Kinemage of the C-alpha trace (Angstrom):
@kinemage 1
@onewidth
@group {chain A} dominant
@subgroup {mainchain}
@vectorlist {calphas} color= white
{ca unk a 1} P 7.462 -79.178 -63.763
{ca unk a 2} L 5.113 -78.515 -66.677
{ca unk a 3} L 4.896 -75.279 -68.602
{ca unk a 4} L 1.405 -74.638 -67.132
{ca unk a 5} L 2.808 -74.865 -63.611
{ca unk a 6} L 5.620 -72.502 -64.514
{ca unk a 7} L 3.076 -70.012 -65.907
{ca unk a 8} L 0.960 -70.266 -62.744
{ca unk a 9} L 3.953 -69.687 -60.492
{ca unk a 10} L 4.962 -66.751 -62.680
{ca unk a 11} L 1.447 -65.311 -62.454
{ca unk a 12} L 1.434 -65.763 -58.654
{ca unk a 13} L 4.827 -64.058 -58.376
{ca unk a 14} L 3.611 -61.171 -60.541
{ca unk a 15} L 0.449 -60.832 -58.407
{ca unk a 16} L 2.548 -60.981 -55.243
{ca unk a 17} L 4.879 -58.303 -56.605
{ca unk a 18} L 1.894 -56.181 -57.605
{ca unk a 19} L 0.341 -56.593 -54.152
{ca unk a 20} L 3.616 -55.626 -52.488
{ca unk a 21} L 3.891 -52.530 -54.668
{ca unk a 22} L 0.271 -51.608 -53.953
{ca unk a 23} L 0.840 -52.044 -50.235
{ca unk a 24} L 3.909 -49.827 -50.284
{ca unk a 25} L 2.098 -47.221 -52.348
{ca unk a 26} L -0.803 -47.410 -49.894
{ca unk a 27} L 1.556 -46.822 -46.956
{ca unk a 28} L 3.271 -43.951 -48.759
{ca unk a 29} L -0.062 -42.409 -49.596
{ca unk a 30} L -1.186 -42.802 -46.000
{ca unk a 31} L 1.959 -41.131 -44.688
{ca unk a 32} L 1.509 -38.313 -47.159
{ca unk a 33} L -2.096 -37.746 -46.009
{ca unk a 34} L -1.062 -37.659 -42.364
{ca unk a 35} L 1.628 -35.099 -43.009
{ca unk a 36} L -0.569 -32.803 -45.086
{ca unk a 37} L -3.603 -32.683 -42.797
{ca unk a 38} L -4.079 -31.361 -39.277
{ca unk a 39} L -3.061 -33.670 -36.475
{ca unk a 40} L -6.412 -35.500 -35.951
{ca unk a 41} L -7.556 -35.487 -32.362
{ca unk a 42} L -4.010 -35.205 -31.065
{ca unk a 43} L -2.689 -38.172 -33.143
{ca unk a 44} L 1.107 -38.464 -32.982
{ca unk a 45} L 3.025 -37.174 -36.020
{ca unk a 46} L 6.261 -39.194 -35.832
{ca unk a 47} L 6.821 -42.935 -35.907
{ca unk a 48} L 9.090 -42.538 -32.916
{ca unk a 49} L 5.981 -42.000 -30.793
{ca unk a 50} L 4.020 -45.003 -32.008
{ca unk a 51} L 4.125 -48.777 -32.312
{ca unk a 52} L 2.690 -50.851 -35.124
{ca unk a 53} L 1.032 -53.926 -33.626
{ca unk a 54} L 0.040 -55.531 -36.922
{ca unk a 55} L -1.829 -58.830 -37.018
{ca unk a 56} L 0.005 -61.910 -38.040
{ca unk a 57} L -0.678 -63.134 -41.510
{ca unk a 58} L -1.225 -61.379 -44.814
{ca unk a 59} L -1.572 -57.777 -43.590
{ca unk a 60} L -1.039 -56.314 -47.054
{ca unk a 61} L -4.730 -56.704 -47.900
{ca unk a 62} L -6.460 -56.856 -44.534
{ca unk a 63} L -4.907 -55.033 -41.617
{ca unk a 64} L -5.645 -53.578 -38.148
{ca unk a 65} L -3.120 -51.065 -36.785
{ca unk a 66} L -3.296 -49.400 -33.333
{ca unk a 67} L -1.271 -46.359 -32.349
{ca unk a 68} L -0.927 -45.372 -28.686
{ca unk a 69} L 0.101 -41.807 -27.940
{ca unk a 70} L 3.235 -41.185 -25.925
{ca unk a 71} L 1.240 -40.101 -22.876
{ca unk a 72} L -0.899 -43.282 -23.059
{ca unk a 73} L -4.074 -41.190 -23.126
{ca unk a 74} L -5.146 -41.768 -26.756
{ca unk a 75} L -5.395 -44.763 -29.092
{ca unk a 76} L -5.766 -44.357 -32.866
{ca unk a 77} L -6.855 -47.084 -35.253
{ca unk a 78} L -6.071 -47.629 -38.931
{ca unk a 79} L -7.902 -50.273 -41.018
{ca unk a 80} L -7.183 -51.671 -44.523
{ca unk a 81} L -9.666 -54.055 -46.193
{ca unk a 82} L -9.496 -55.128 -49.854
{ca unk a 83} L -12.679 -56.140 -51.697
{ca unk a 84} L -11.828 -59.819 -51.784
{ca unk a 85} L -11.098 -60.062 -48.070
{ca unk a 86} L -13.351 -61.154 -45.256
{ca unk a 87} L -15.163 -58.287 -43.499
{ca unk a 88} L -14.060 -57.076 -40.077
{ca unk a 89} L -16.120 -57.848 -36.991
{ca unk a 90} L -16.678 -55.722 -33.937
{ca unk a 91} L -15.427 -58.535 -31.695
{ca unk a 92} L -12.240 -58.822 -33.765
{ca unk a 93} L -11.367 -55.184 -33.168
{ca unk a 94} L -12.100 -55.492 -29.435
{ca unk a 95} L -9.917 -58.587 -29.264
{ca unk a 96} L -7.042 -56.665 -30.859
{ca unk a 97} L -7.550 -53.845 -28.350
{ca unk a 98} L -7.622 -56.337 -25.493
{ca unk a 99} L -4.430 -57.946 -26.791
{ca unk a 100} L -2.670 -54.626 -26.171
{ca unk a 101} L -4.129 -54.499 -22.638
{ca unk a 102} L -6.151 -51.352 -23.420
{ca unk a 103} L -9.071 -51.291 -21.016
{ca unk a 104} L -10.132 -47.666 -20.397
{ca unk a 105} L -11.894 -45.044 -22.493
{ca unk a 106} L -12.879 -47.361 -25.371
{ca unk a 107} L -15.451 -45.790 -27.723
{ca unk a 108} L -17.388 -48.913 -28.633
{ca unk a 109} L -20.029 -47.092 -30.644
{ca unk a 110} L -17.416 -45.456 -32.867
{ca unk a 111} L -15.612 -48.753 -33.369
{ca unk a 112} L -18.851 -50.358 -34.568
{ca unk a 113} L -19.427 -47.467 -36.979
{ca unk a 114} L -15.878 -47.783 -38.356
{ca unk a 115} L -16.352 -51.537 -38.864
{ca unk a 116} L -19.628 -50.953 -40.715
{ca unk a 117} L -18.080 -48.209 -42.839
{ca unk a 118} L -14.975 -50.096 -44.039
{ca unk a 119} L -16.956 -53.288 -44.626
{ca unk a 120} L -19.275 -51.355 -46.938
{ca unk a 121} L -16.901 -49.122 -48.928
{ca unk a 122} L -13.454 -50.753 -48.395
{ca unk a 123} L -11.831 -47.319 -48.147
{ca unk a 124} L -8.811 -47.284 -45.798
{ca unk a 125} L -9.383 -45.724 -42.383
{ca unk a 126} L -6.385 -43.969 -40.920
{ca unk a 127} L -5.624 -42.629 -37.430
{ca unk a 128} L -9.116 -42.376 -35.972
{ca unk a 129} L -9.289 -41.815 -32.219
{ca unk a 130} L -11.126 -44.745 -30.654
{ca unk a 131} L -9.881 -44.727 -27.058
{ca unk a 132} L -9.294 -41.779 -24.792
{ca unk a 133} L -8.063 -41.877 -21.218
{ca unk a 134} L -8.993 -39.468 -18.460
{ca unk a 135} L -6.300 -36.804 -18.083
{ca unk a 136} L -5.295 -35.674 -14.617
{ca unk a 137} L -6.531 -32.262 -13.507
{ca unk a 138} L -3.799 -30.329 -11.738
{ca unk a 139} L -4.944 -28.238 -8.815
{ca unk a 140} L -4.432 -24.499 -8.568
{ca unk a 141} L -1.634 -23.176 -6.403
{ca unk a 142} L -2.593 -21.108 -3.412
{ca unk a 143} L -1.752 -17.400 -3.557
{ca unk a 144} L -1.246 -14.559 -1.114
{ca unk a 145} L -2.228 -11.045 -2.171
{ca unk a 146} L -0.382 -8.441 -0.131
{ca unk a 147} L -2.139 -5.128 0.452
{ca unk a 148} L 1.109 -3.232 0.924
{ca unk a 149} L 4.254 -2.598 -1.045
{ca unk a 150} L 6.336 -5.718 -0.469
{ca unk a 151} L 9.500 -4.381 -2.094
{ca unk a 152} L 9.978 -0.857 -0.815
{ca unk a 153} L 12.160 1.163 -3.164
{ca unk a 154} L 12.608 4.755 -4.177
{ca unk a 155} L 11.085 5.687 -7.521
{ca unk a 156} L 11.089 9.273 -8.757
{ca unk a 157} L 8.695 10.426 -11.458
{ca unk a 158} L 11.086 11.883 -14.015
{ca unk a 159} L 8.229 12.726 -16.414
{ca unk a 160} L 6.399 14.960 -13.950
{ca unk a 161} L 6.450 18.711 -14.493
{ca unk a 162} L 6.866 19.216 -10.755
{ca unk a 163} L 10.424 19.466 -9.412
{ca unk a 164} L 11.689 16.208 -7.881
{ca unk a 165} L 11.881 16.262 -4.098
{ca unk a 166} L 14.742 13.924 -3.274
{ca unk a 167} L 13.822 14.039 0.414
{ca unk a 168} L 10.492 12.289 -0.184
{ca unk a 169} L 11.539 8.644 -0.533
{ca unk a 170} L 8.317 6.954 0.702
{ca unk a 171} L 10.178 4.064 2.291
{ca unk a 172} L 7.594 3.302 5.002
{ca unk a 173} L 4.397 1.248 4.655
{ca unk a 174} L 2.178 2.951 7.234
{ca unk a 175} L -0.794 1.024 8.616
{ca unk a 176} L -3.416 1.604 11.271
{ca unk a 177} L -4.768 -0.923 13.731
{ca unk a 178} L -7.317 -3.138 11.986
{ca unk a 179} L -6.001 -2.506 8.463
{ca unk a 180} L -6.116 -5.482 6.102
{ca unk a 181} L -2.534 -6.559 5.353
{ca unk a 182} L -2.973 -9.589 3.091
{ca unk a 183} L -5.504 -12.102 1.814
{ca unk a 184} L -5.002 -15.762 0.984
{ca unk a 185} L -6.532 -17.661 -1.922
{ca unk a 186} L -6.523 -21.356 -0.861
{ca unk a 187} L -5.200 -23.985 -3.254
{ca unk a 188} L -7.600 -26.326 -5.036
{ca unk a 189} L -6.856 -30.102 -4.891
{ca unk a 190} L -5.594 -32.022 -7.888
{ca unk a 191} L -7.704 -34.797 -9.481
{ca unk a 192} L -5.986 -38.029 -10.553
{ca unk a 193} L -6.426 -39.302 -14.105
{ca unk a 194} L -6.496 -42.761 -15.758
{ca unk a 195} L -4.644 -43.762 -18.950
{ca unk a 196} L -5.966 -46.202 -21.559
{ca unk a 197} L -4.172 -49.076 -19.820
{ca unk a 198} L -6.069 -48.366 -16.595
{ca unk a 199} L -3.026 -46.947 -14.851
{ca unk a 200} L -3.662 -44.040 -12.484
{ca unk a 201} L -2.051 -40.706 -13.402
{ca unk a 202} L -1.029 -38.761 -10.313
{ca unk a 203} L -0.648 -35.000 -10.977
{ca unk a 204} L 1.832 -32.900 -8.977
{ca unk a 205} L 0.268 -31.521 -5.778
{ca unk a 206} L -0.640 -27.797 -5.761
{ca unk a 207} L 1.402 -25.347 -3.730
{ca unk a 208} L -0.243 -24.721 -0.365
{ca unk a 209} L 0.389 -21.276 1.107
{ca unk a 210} L -0.428 -19.757 4.464
{ca unk a 211} L 0.320 -16.585 6.372
{ca unk a 212} L 3.367 -16.463 8.576
{ca unk a 213} L 2.208 -13.913 11.141
{ca unk a 214} L 4.954 -12.053 12.935
{ca unk a 215} L 4.736 -9.383 15.613
{ca unk a 216} L 1.469 -7.469 15.961
{ca unk a 217} L -0.377 -9.331 13.210
{ca unk a 218} L -3.798 -10.958 13.706
{ca unk a 219} L -4.991 -13.803 11.456
{ca unk a 220} L -8.707 -14.391 10.821
{ca unk a 221} L -10.407 -17.617 11.932
{ca unk a 222} L -10.622 -18.925 8.364
{ca unk a 223} L -6.877 -18.250 7.916
{ca unk a 224} L -7.609 -16.286 4.735
{ca unk a 225} L -6.955 -12.722 5.991
{ca unk a 226} L -4.550 -10.991 8.334
{ca unk a 227} L -4.758 -7.571 9.958
{ca unk a 228} L -2.576 -5.068 11.782
{ca unk a 229} L -2.928 -5.378 15.559
{ca unk a 230} L -1.333 -1.966 16.207
{ca unk a 231} L -0.575 1.275 14.414
{ca unk a 232} L 2.838 1.282 12.787
{ca unk a 233} L 4.631 0.069 9.677
{ca unk a 234} L 4.165 -3.268 7.929
{ca unk a 235} L 6.986 -5.136 6.264
{ca unk a 236} L 7.645 -8.575 4.828
{ca unk a 237} L 10.779 -10.236 6.166
{ca unk a 238} L 11.519 -13.685 4.736
{ca unk a 239} L 7.800 -14.315 4.133
{ca unk a 240} L 6.947 -13.223 7.686
{ca unk a 241} L 4.546 -10.279 8.011
{ca unk a 242} L 5.492 -7.892 10.803
{ca unk a 243} L 3.919 -4.691 12.083
{ca unk a 244} L 6.252 -2.523 14.108
{ca unk a 245} L 4.945 0.382 16.200
{ca unk a 246} L 8.416 1.973 16.143
{ca unk a 247} L 10.423 3.127 13.147
{ca unk a 248} L 14.144 3.212 13.895
{ca unk a 249} L 16.605 5.220 11.811
{ca unk a 250} L 20.024 3.803 12.641
{ca unk a 251} L 21.892 6.715 11.037
{ca unk a 252} L 21.215 10.414 10.531
{ca unk a 253} L 18.027 11.645 8.907
{ca unk a 254} L 19.457 12.725 5.580
{ca unk a 255} L 19.119 11.914 1.880
{ca unk a 256} L 19.531 8.207 2.633
{ca unk a 257} L 16.447 8.073 4.853
{ca unk a 258} L 14.576 11.020 3.365
{ca unk a 259} L 11.681 12.659 5.151
{ca unk a 260} L 9.864 10.364 7.564
{ca unk a 261} L 6.093 10.129 7.863
{ca unk a 262} L 5.184 7.331 10.259
{ca unk a 263} L 1.982 6.135 11.880
{ca unk a 264} L 3.622 5.331 15.201
{ca unk a 265} L 6.783 6.310 17.079
{ca unk a 266} L 10.108 7.255 15.502
{ca unk a 267} L 13.565 6.837 16.991
{ca unk a 268} L 16.623 8.368 15.323
{ca unk a 269} L 20.001 7.116 16.523
{ca unk a 270} L 21.835 9.945 14.781
{ca unk a 271} L 20.949 13.560 14.144
{ca unk a 272} L 18.351 15.289 11.973
{ca unk a 273} L 19.898 17.440 9.279
{ca unk a 274} L 18.553 20.782 8.118
{ca unk a 275} L 15.652 20.748 5.697
{ca unk a 276} L 14.276 17.340 6.641
{ca unk a 277} L 10.905 16.533 8.227
{ca unk a 278} L 9.861 13.869 10.709
{ca unk a 279} L 6.154 13.374 11.252
{ca unk a 280} L 4.969 10.737 13.734
{ca unk a 281} L 1.484 10.017 15.023
{ca unk a 282} L 2.977 9.136 18.415
{ca unk a 283} L 6.417 9.846 19.914
{ca unk a 284} L 9.687 11.056 18.416
{ca unk a 285} L 13.047 10.349 20.043
{ca unk a 286} L 16.271 11.848 18.658
{ca unk a 287} L 19.594 10.791 20.164
{ca unk a 288} L 21.586 13.407 18.248
{ca unk a 289} L 21.145 17.082 17.425
{ca unk a 290} L 18.197 18.505 15.517
{ca unk a 291} L 19.234 21.164 13.024
{ca unk a 292} L 16.909 23.428 11.018
{ca unk a 293} L 14.461 20.577 10.558
{ca unk a 294} L 10.728 20.161 11.177
{ca unk a 295} L 9.459 17.716 13.810
{ca unk a 296} L 5.741 16.972 14.218
{ca unk a 297} L 4.568 14.499 16.880
{ca unk a 298} L 1.126 13.401 17.978
{ca unk a 299} L 2.495 12.818 21.470
{ca unk a 300} L 5.889 13.490 23.079
{ca unk a 301} L 9.254 14.498 21.645
{ca unk a 302} L 12.592 13.749 23.306
{ca unk a 303} L 15.809 15.266 21.925
{ca unk a 304} L 18.819 13.965 23.811
{ca unk a 305} L 21.020 16.680 22.386
{ca unk a 306} L 20.003 20.194 21.380
{ca unk a 307} L 17.787 21.918 18.829
{ca unk a 308} L 19.690 24.395 16.625
{ca unk a 309} L 16.910 25.821 14.503
{ca unk a 310} L 18.795 28.570 12.627
{ca unk a 311} L 15.544 30.589 12.804
{ca unk a 312} L 13.981 28.083 10.369
{ca unk a 313} L 13.648 24.838 12.261
{ca unk a 314} L 10.333 24.086 13.933
{ca unk a 315} L 9.115 21.609 16.546
{ca unk a 316} L 5.428 20.831 17.118
{ca unk a 317} L 4.146 18.267 19.579
{ca unk a 318} L 0.785 17.490 21.164
{ca unk a 319} L 2.461 16.173 24.310
{ca unk a 320} L 5.610 17.053 26.256
{ca unk a 321} L 8.926 18.189 24.798
{ca unk a 322} L 12.212 17.265 26.476
{ca unk a 323} L 15.366 18.814 25.023
{ca unk a 324} L 18.894 19.672 26.140
{ca unk a 325} L 18.790 23.214 24.744
{ca unk a 326} L 16.939 25.318 22.176
{ca unk a 327} L 18.786 27.791 20.018
{ca unk a 328} L 17.169 29.982 17.310
{ca unk a 329} L 14.249 27.599 16.998
{ca unk a 330} L 10.464 27.716 16.765
{ca unk a 331} L 8.617 25.522 19.259
{ca unk a 332} L 4.926 24.819 19.815
{ca unk a 333} L 4.394 22.394 22.696
{ca unk a 334} L 0.904 21.468 23.890
{ca unk a 335} L 2.259 19.786 26.990
{ca unk a 336} L 5.139 20.602 29.327
{ca unk a 337} L 8.479 21.842 28.018
{ca unk a 338} L 11.463 20.471 29.964
{ca unk a 339} L 14.828 22.023 29.010
{ca unk a 340} L 18.129 20.955 30.520
{ca unk a 341} L 20.171 24.129 30.063
{ca unk a 342} L 18.964 27.083 27.958
{ca unk a 343} L 16.556 28.673 25.507
{ca unk a 344} L 18.351 31.221 23.307
{ca unk a 345} L 16.777 33.662 20.797
{ca unk a 346} L 13.837 31.375 20.061
{ca unk a 347} L 10.081 31.606 19.663
{ca unk a 348} L 8.536 29.174 22.112
{ca unk a 349} L 4.916 28.499 23.069
{ca unk a 350} L 4.136 25.960 25.788
{ca unk a 351} L 0.501 25.334 26.639
{ca unk a 352} L 1.552 24.092 30.057
{ca unk a 353} L 4.801 24.691 32.010
{ca unk a 354} L 8.369 25.471 31.059
{ca unk a 355} L 10.884 23.947 33.459
{ca unk a 356} L 14.677 23.597 33.530
{ca unk a 357} L 16.300 20.456 34.897
{ca unk a 358} L 19.773 21.956 35.396
{ca unk a 359} L 20.312 23.727 38.706
{ca unk a 360} L 23.381 25.519 37.390
{ca unk a 361} L 22.015 27.052 34.210
{ca unk a 362} L 18.309 27.289 33.267
{ca unk a 363} L 18.692 30.405 31.089
{ca unk a 364} L 16.239 32.191 28.806
{ca unk a 365} L 18.206 34.616 26.660
{ca unk a 366} L 16.464 36.542 23.881
{ca unk a 367} L 13.402 35.595 21.853
{ca unk a 368} L 9.702 35.464 22.627
{ca unk a 369} L 8.689 32.830 25.191
{ca unk a 370} L 5.103 32.015 26.206
{ca unk a 371} L 4.002 29.519 28.863
{ca unk a 372} L 0.341 29.186 29.818
{ca unk a 373} L 0.934 27.578 33.232
{ca unk a 374} L 4.136 29.416 34.153
{ca unk a 375} L 7.918 29.272 33.976
{ca unk a 376} L 10.546 28.335 36.528
{ca unk a 377} L 14.095 29.231 35.478
{ca unk a 378} L 17.429 30.498 36.827
{ca unk a 379} L 18.093 33.486 34.577
{ca unk a 380} L 16.109 35.687 32.183
{ca unk a 381} L 17.740 38.067 29.686
{ca unk a 382} L 21.441 38.916 29.620
{ca unk a 383} L 23.912 41.484 30.840
{ca unk a 384} L 24.222 42.987 27.340
{ca unk a 385} L 20.479 43.558 27.117
{ca unk a 386} L 19.479 40.894 24.555
{ca unk a 387} L 15.802 41.615 23.711
{ca unk a 388} L 13.791 39.072 25.705
{ca unk a 389} L 10.021 38.862 26.095
{ca unk a 390} L 8.279 36.482 28.507
{ca unk a 391} L 4.516 35.951 28.434
{ca unk a 392} L 2.795 34.064 31.260
{ca unk a 393} L -0.786 32.794 31.034
{ca unk a 394} L -3.088 32.181 28.126
{ca unk a 395} L -3.925 35.790 27.336
{ca unk a 396} L -1.622 35.973 24.352
{ca unk a 397} L -3.081 32.785 22.905
{ca unk a 398} L -6.626 33.937 23.626
{ca unk a 399} L -5.863 37.321 22.134
{ca unk a 400} L -4.567 35.713 18.919
{ca unk a 401} L -7.671 33.535 18.675
{ca unk a 402} L -9.906 36.485 19.473
{ca unk a 403} L -8.263 38.534 16.716
{ca unk a 404} L -8.724 35.676 14.241
{ca unk a 405} L -12.381 35.234 15.280
{ca unk a 406} L -13.176 38.938 14.974
{ca unk a 407} L -11.606 38.971 11.495
{ca unk a 408} L -13.760 35.999 10.411
{ca unk a 409} L -16.886 37.661 11.805
{ca unk a 410} L -16.145 40.851 9.854
{ca unk a 411} L -15.782 38.873 6.614
{ca unk a 412} L -19.106 37.108 7.216
{ca unk a 413} L -20.838 40.374 8.060
{ca unk a 414} L -19.734 41.782 4.709
{ca unk a 415} L -21.058 38.709 2.832
{ca unk a 416} L -24.414 38.827 4.642
{ca unk a 417} L -24.686 42.535 3.901
{ca unk a 418} L -24.136 41.856 0.195
{ca unk a 419} L -26.783 39.108 0.252
{ca unk a 420} L -29.277 41.465 1.864
{ca unk a 421} L -28.644 44.055 -0.845
{ca unk a 422} L -29.085 41.436 -3.593
{ca unk a 423} L -32.389 40.251 -2.126
{ca unk a 424} L -33.669 43.822 -2.111
{ca unk a 425} L -33.232 44.080 -5.899
{ca unk a 426} L -36.168 43.830 -8.304
{ca unk a 427} L -36.251 40.246 -9.558
{ca unk a 428} L -36.592 41.131 -13.242
{ca unk a 429} L -33.853 43.752 -13.119
{ca unk a 430} L -31.647 41.416 -11.115
{ca unk a 431} L -32.023 38.628 -13.697
{ca unk a 432} L -31.265 41.020 -16.531
{ca unk a 433} L -28.203 42.413 -14.763
{ca unk a 434} L -26.943 38.913 -13.911
{ca unk a 435} L -27.053 37.900 -17.572
{ca unk a 436} L -24.615 40.683 -18.429
{ca unk a 437} L -21.908 39.427 -16.025
{ca unk a 438} L -19.116 37.044 -16.999
{ca unk a 439} L -19.131 33.453 -15.729
{ca unk a 440} L -16.804 34.105 -12.800
{ca unk a 441} L -18.906 37.057 -11.592
{ca unk a 442} L -22.127 35.052 -12.003
{ca unk a 443} L -20.666 32.196 -9.953
{ca unk a 444} L -19.682 34.580 -7.162
{ca unk a 445} L -23.217 36.048 -6.963
{ca unk a 446} L -24.849 32.607 -7.067
{ca unk a 447} L -22.502 31.316 -4.336
{ca unk a 448} L -23.408 34.233 -2.091
{ca unk a 449} L -27.136 33.595 -2.393
{ca unk a 450} L -27.035 29.784 -2.143
{ca unk a 451} L -24.759 29.822 0.946
{ca unk a 452} L -26.801 32.313 2.928
{ca unk a 453} L -27.930 29.766 5.548
{ca unk a 454} L -24.374 28.470 5.968
{ca unk a 455} L -23.027 31.987 6.469
{ca unk a 456} L -25.698 32.808 9.050
{ca unk a 457} L -25.004 29.633 11.061
{ca unk a 458} L -21.257 30.266 11.000
{ca unk a 459} L -21.794 33.916 11.999
{ca unk a 460} L -23.850 32.810 14.988
{ca unk a 461} L -21.214 30.247 16.034
{ca unk a 462} L -18.324 32.725 15.780
{ca unk a 463} L -20.249 35.380 17.701
{ca unk a 464} L -20.716 32.922 20.560
{ca unk a 465} L -17.045 31.942 20.393
{ca unk a 466} L -16.047 35.591 20.568
{ca unk a 467} L -18.076 36.085 23.751
{ca unk a 468} L -16.461 33.072 25.435
{ca unk a 469} L -12.973 34.216 24.454
{ca unk a 470} L -13.654 37.666 25.863
{ca unk a 471} L -14.716 36.119 29.182
{ca unk a 472} L -11.529 34.042 29.312
{ca unk a 473} L -9.436 37.039 28.357
{ca unk a 474} L -10.787 39.106 31.253
{ca unk a 475} L -10.178 36.434 33.890
{ca unk a 476} L -7.184 36.924 36.212
{ca unk a 477} L -4.057 34.867 35.475
{ca unk a 478} L -2.836 32.556 38.226
{ca unk a 479} L 0.364 31.442 36.512
{ca unk a 480} L 3.721 32.940 37.517
{ca unk a 481} L 7.274 33.512 36.331
{ca unk a 482} L 9.761 32.404 38.958
{ca unk a 483} L 13.392 33.467 38.483
{ca unk a 484} L 15.740 31.740 40.932
{ca unk a 485} L 18.757 33.731 39.773
{ca unk a 486} L 18.711 37.070 37.947
{ca unk a 487} L 16.097 38.793 35.792
{ca unk a 488} L 18.177 41.254 33.773
{ca unk a 489} L 17.146 44.782 32.949
{ca unk a 490} L 15.444 45.265 29.592
{ca unk a 491} L 13.411 42.080 29.895
{ca unk a 492} L 9.704 42.514 29.099
{ca unk a 493} L 7.415 40.392 31.259
{ca unk a 494} L 3.722 40.048 30.520
{ca unk a 495} L 1.476 38.251 32.999
{ca unk a 496} L -2.124 38.039 31.903
{ca unk a 497} L -3.188 41.353 30.352
{ca unk a 498} L -0.473 43.373 32.045
{ca unk a 499} L 3.063 44.094 30.890
{ca unk a 500} L 6.203 45.274 32.636
{ca unk a 501} L 9.693 46.158 31.360
{ca unk a 502} L 12.468 45.813 33.878
{ca unk a 503} L 14.442 49.000 34.381
{ca unk a 504} L 16.966 47.230 36.562
{ca unk a 505} L 18.093 43.696 37.216
{ca unk a 506} L 16.297 41.756 39.941
{ca unk a 507} L 17.370 38.629 41.814
{ca unk a 508} L 15.232 35.730 43.028
{ca unk a 509} L 11.936 37.256 42.048
{ca unk a 510} L 8.368 36.110 41.241
{ca unk a 511} L 6.294 37.855 38.566
{ca unk a 512} L 2.503 37.477 38.927
{ca unk a 513} L -0.736 39.110 37.857
{ca unk a 514} L -2.248 41.882 39.975
{ca unk a 515} L -5.756 42.315 38.486
{ca unk a 516} L -6.846 44.839 41.122
{ca unk a 517} L -4.003 47.256 40.445
{ca unk a 518} L -3.843 46.155 36.809
{ca unk a 519} L -0.132 45.543 36.744
{ca unk a 520} L 2.539 42.866 36.998
{ca unk a 521} L 3.256 42.286 40.678
{ca unk a 522} L 6.742 41.533 42.013
{ca unk a 523} L 7.598 39.647 45.135
{ca unk a 524} L 10.739 37.946 46.393
{ca unk a 525} L 11.138 34.222 45.842
């Protein structure tokens, strides 16, 4: 080998070494740029996510590199072209893409621009997004929006200035027939995608929800709403919506259950302790004793045991009341009152009859008892002269209403008289005098004048009501008090407008109204 050949080989080796160094420096510089800049168009940051499908041959001076993202939705291209190398062609790039079986989302226009750019300036192109697949679009899960408190729990407002009432637990979701209970938002379907290799991307299906209608729940035709079919309470039990017309308390009504306010019927399997309230729009049934509590029913009340009111407990019902006994209680019954054994030292008003179911007892001892349609009992009063007053007929009720009406009429008369005096004043003097009053006094004067028409209409209505009540009050009473056993001395019996106090005990007697002689008539049973 000649010296010239040795020099040429040496020069080629030096050029090769220089090219290798330049290539490595180029790669290092490229890596440095990628790390320092933002991730372009979602390009992967680590070599673990990419592959380097270089062309065969001398890639140190002319190179095409494709990077596919880990989700196969993006392809990035890098190009290196030295000045002494042949220019790239558009078809060459497409062939390289096709060699990697990339068929979807190819940006041909951008590829052509990149080819033109590197062929003209020979500046390396790194990690440019040239292919982008179609990502899958997941659907939206269906949802149910409940219009009631799904998780009923007791929460007390500790920050309130008002004292905490530990009896008001609010554990019942009351609903009325036709109330909206829940609405459904249907799910939207998912849309499949396509990666750069043409492979379909199937997204997970959305969650489909629907109502599970339990007892007394109606679902709309479009299945997107459900409603209460009856009055009662709504609750969610294992995703099933129920409406129950009956609220059952399996224990006593105490601090565990709290006060009960229910739009339906209530049944208590235990007793009702003192100080608690049960309010039901329909019936109330108590299997145990009712202490000094307050019961309010829109219909009937049944108390299997007795009512021990301690002069504080009160029962109000729009229908019938059935109870074993009443002791020191307050009762207002708009229907019939059926007592098994006795009424003792109580205040009772029944707008219909009072009857006793026990043939052996049936006692009324002490208190003030009123029955519009009459009373049938076995014994009234006691041997020791316990103060007992019995009122038969509606006169007492009418008299109370008449007294209330007359009082309201008097108050309206006074207001109308004041208005008349104000209207008689000179307008200029009135305005001047009004300006000297404080704001509260001004408001009172203005309210009197502006409500004149309202006061006159109400006065006319109450005057008519008074006349009707007076007619009813003067009618004879047909109801009677029938005592099958003994009516003890000292008992005061009022029938209609007439009153009689027994000076001696009487047996098996009927008390009735005698409007002609204006007294309480007596006749044997």
